[in-house]
C-alpha positions in Angstrom: -59.1 -63.0 72.0 -57.7 -61.6 75.1 -58.1 -58.8 77.0 -53.8 -57.9 75.9 -54.7 -58.5 72.3 -58.0 -56.1 72.3 -55.9 -53.6 73.7 -53.2 -53.9 71.3 -55.7 -53.8 68.5 -58.1 -50.6 69.6 -55.3 -48.5 70.7 -53.0 -49.1 67.3 -56.3 -48.1 65.5 -56.8 -44.6 67.8 -53.8 -43.9 67.1 -53.2 -44.5 63.7 -56.6 -42.4 63.1 -55.3 -40.0 65.1 -52.0 -39.6 62.9 -54.3 -39.0 60.1 -55.8 -36.3 61.3 -52.6 -34.6 62.2 -51.0 -35.3 59.2 -54.8 -34.7 57.1 -57.0 -32.1 58.5 -54.8 -29.2 59.3 -57.1 -27.2 56.9 -60.2 -27.9 57.9 -62.2 -25.8 59.8 -64.2 -26.9 62.0 -66.4 -24.5 65.2 -66.5 -26.5 68.0 -62.9 -29.0 67.7 -59.7 -28.3 65.9 -58.9 -31.5 64.7 -55.2 -31.5 64.5 -55.1 -30.9 68.3 -58.1 -34.0 68.7 -55.1 -36.3 66.5 -53.0 -35.3 69.4 -55.3 -36.4 72.0 -56.0 -39.6 69.6 -53.0 -40.1 69.3 -51.3 -39.9 73.1 -54.3 -42.3 74.2 -53.8 -44.6 71.5 -50.6 -44.9 72.3 -51.3 -45.1 76.0 -53.8 -48.1 75.4 -50.5 -49.7 73.4 -48.5 -49.7 75.8 -51.4 -51.3 78.3 -51.8 -54.1 75.8 -48.1 -54.7 76.2 -48.1 -54.7 79.8 -50.7 -56.8 80.2 -48.9 -59.3 77.4 -45.9 -59.2 79.3 -47.5 -59.2 82.6 -49.5 -62.8 80.9 
């Protein structure tokens, strides 16, 4: 498994998890974090990791 494929896989999983939090955790009240904002952060991190994987795959 190449680094590019690993980045694409981990980034897409993080992106989907963040999307799930953003869409479906709006009514959950946690005392420390807001699940909707955490979902947005996870989507940004996952998108950046997917872009890194695409860059590494194109660079090969």
